[in-house]
N, C-alpha and C positions, 0 to 999 in steps of 0.2 A: 294654634299653629305652633311647630316645636320650637321655632326662634323668635316669634312674635314679631313680626315684621308690621309695621304701621305706616302707611303713606298718608302723610298729612295734607299734600297739596300738588297738583299736577297743573302746569301752566304751559300754555304756548306763547312764547314771546316773539314778536317781530321787530326788528331794529333796523333803523337806517345807518348808512355809513356814518361813522363818527359817533354814534350814540353809545353810551356806556352805563354800567352800573358801578357806582364808587365802592371802594374798597370796603369790605365789612365781613363779618363773622356771625355765626350762629351755632345753636346746639343741636342741630340735626344734620343728617346727611342730604348732600344735594348732587344728583346726576343731572348733567346737561348733555342733550343729544341734540346734535346739529341736524336739522332737516335740509337747509339749503343755506348758501352764502357761506361767508367765513367770519369768525370772531377770534380775537385774542383773550385767552382767559388766563389770568394770573392766580395760582394757587400757593400761598405760602412764597417761596423763593423761585418756583418753577414758573415758566412761561409756555403755553400751549396756543398754536395757531390752529383752529377747527376748521374743518370742511365738512361737507355733507356725509353723514354716517358715522362722524367721529363721537366719542363719548368721553366726557370728563367728569371725574369724581371729585367732589369737595367734601372732606371729612369735617365732622364737628369741630368748632372753635378754631378753624383755620382761616385765615384772612385771605380774601379773594375778591377778584374784580373781573368784569366782563366789557369788552369794547368791541363794538361791531366794526369790521373791516369794510364791509360793504352792506348791501341789503340782506339781512340774514334772518333766519326763522329757527329756533329751537323749542325743544320740549324741556321742561325742567320738572323733575321728580324730587320732592323733599320727604324724607322718611326718617324714622327712627327704628330701632331695632333692639333685641335683647343684647345685653353685655357679651354673650357667647359668639353671637353672629357679629356683633360690632367690631370685635377684634379680628375676625377673619376678613371682614369687608375692607378694614383700614389696610390690610396687606395686598390688596388689589392694586394694581397699577393706577395711576391717577388719570392717565389718558390712553386710549385706544385710537389711534389715528384714523383707522377706518375698520369699522365692525362689519362682521359678516351678516347676511340677511336675516337670520332667525332673531338676532339682537334687535335689529329695527322692527322687526314684526311684534316682538313682545312689547316694546316700548309704544308702539302704535296701539296694540290692543289695550294697553294701560290708558291711554288718552281717550280712545273710543268708549270705554267704559266710564270715564269721568264725564264725557259729553252726555252720553246716553242717560246715565243715572237710573239704570234698571233696578230691579230689587236686589238687595244686597251687593251692590256695586263696589262698596268701600271694602268688603271682604275680598271680591274677586280681585279687585286692584292690588291689594296686599299679597296676595297668592301669585298673581303675575309677577309682581316685583321680585317675591321670593325665588321664583323659578328664574328669572332674569340673573340673580346674584349667584344662584348654584351654577348656572351655565357659564358665567364669566369665571368662576372659581375653577370650575373644570378645564375650561379652556386654557386659564393661565397655568394650571398645574399639568397640562398635556394629558389630562384624563379625557378629554374631548378634543380631538384633533381638528385642524382647520377644515380638512376635507369631509369630515362628519357634519359640518355646517355649510356645506357646499351652497353657494349663493344661488337660490332659485331664480331670482332675477337675471343672472348670467345665463342660466339654463334657458330662459325665454329669448335672450339676445343672441344665443348660440345655437342654432338649429342643428348643426353637425354633432355637438356634444349631446344635446337632448336626444338625438336619434341613437347614438352609442349607448347611453345610459338607459334609454327604453329598451334597447335590445337586449341588456343585461337583465333587466327586470323581467322581461316576457320569456327568458330562457334560464331563470335562476335556479330551477330545479334540474337542469340538464348540465352536462360536462361543458365548461366553459374554456376555451383555450384561446390565448391571445393572437396566435397565428390565424384561428378561424374568423375572431372578430375583425382582426384587420383585414383578411381577404374579403369580408362581407362589405367592408368600407372602400375597398379599393386600394388599401395601403399596405406596404411592407410592415412586418411585425415591429421593426425597430422604429419606424416613423409613427405607428399607431402608439407605442409605448411613450414616445417623446411628446406627442400632442397630449395624450391623456395625462401625464405627470404634469405638464405645464399648465393645463386648464383645470384639472380637478385636485392636483396637489400630492397625489400619491400614485404609484404604480399601478396598472390595471389589475394585477393579480391580487393585491392587497384590498383594492375596493371590492373586487368579487368575493373575496373571502368575507369582508365585512358585511356584504349583503346576505350571502348564504348564512351566515351566524344569526343575522337578524331575522331571516326566514326561519331558521331553526327554533328560535325563541318564539315565534309565532305559533308553529305546530306543536310546541310543547304546550302552550297555553291553550289553544284551540282544539287539538286533536288528542287521540288516545295512543298515538304511536309511541313506541319506546325509542331509546337512544339509538339502537342498531337500526330500527326501520327509519328514523329520520335521517341518519347519515346515508342509508342506502338511497332514500328519496331524493337527497340533495346531490346524488352522484358522487359521494366521497368512496373511494374504493377501500379504504381503511377505516375502521371505526376508532382505532387507536389515533390515527392522526387527526380524525375529526374531534375526538376528546380532547386531545391536547391544544388543538387551535380554538375550540371553544373556551376552555379554561383560560387560555392565554389572553383572550379578547373580553371575557367577562368576569374573571377572576375566581370562578367556581367550576367544578365539573358538571357536565351536562346532566348527570344523573341527580346531583344535588339541586341543580335549577329546576328539574322537573318536580322534585319533592316540594320546593318552595311554592311553585305557582299552583299546584295541585292542593297544597294545604289549606284548611280553614283557619289556622291560628293567625291572630294578628301579627303584623310585621312592623318592627321598628315603632312601637308605641312608647313614647317618652313621658314618663311621670314627672311633673314639676308643679311650680306653684300655680300654674294656669289649668291643671287638670281639675274637672268638676269632681264635686264628692258624689257618693253613691255609686249606682251602677254605671260602668263605662260602656259596655257593650248593651245596646238596647235590642230587645227582642224583635225579630222580623214580623210584620204584619201583611196580610194580603190587601190589596187595592193600589190605588195609585200614590375811551376817551382820555382825556386828561383825568387825573384822578385825585380827587380831594382828599381829606384825612379818612381815616378808617372810621366805620361805624360799628356799632354791636347791636345785633338786633336779636328777638327771640322768635319763637315759632309762629308767632301771629303776623309777622310781616312778611312781604313777598321775597 
């Protein structure tokens, strides 16, 4: 793995009101994801009150303690990583008051792998955590916006919005106008824009363009259509507008994107001290509380 993430322990902790973990520090990272209830977590000089779906980061060598305010249940992820990644992780916020659903899903996947212990579960857990870290970094630096991680649980609880998003998906190759979508729902265009932005986080036109560009990337990967044909298929009247929008949302022109996804050359292969000697590419083959004084612990303790 490029940044050498190693998850050393995954723990589910249930605490009753008033129970606590005394102040201590250790030489690994510690993520605390709250499943239910509420706790007070002190990290250095900071104090955080957690609730369901909150996430607290404890960096190495930082004194911290945990006190349960009621009956609470949390998942703890304890990990180390390469020096390069460590510096980036340390720049993340120590506290997310309420994470969006994909974060919770990633944390739960890690826990399920730890419980099931299927073949290579340790590698899968480290990969899942690396994915989580990258997602949080993108989210924090606005490379991934909140609406791109739209809460699937909220969709299930909001049948009206689920109907609207399904309507967009079913007609993604067609021209999509806000006034037409609003009329199908029995709303005025202004009211439709208002509820869409309130519930999803961005205006409907922006969401539609995002979904169309995602569809364009699928077509580039799985079809033989060129840029002009893809723009036409997605009902963009101007290839120049489509190309400009594609580059704005992905960072590269559509023609270059097609070249990359169709190329057989390896992408982003990093050579470092962990790279094995000999052939790198293997030929293909046919076949298949009150808080006492601080403690110092190492990676062997909870």
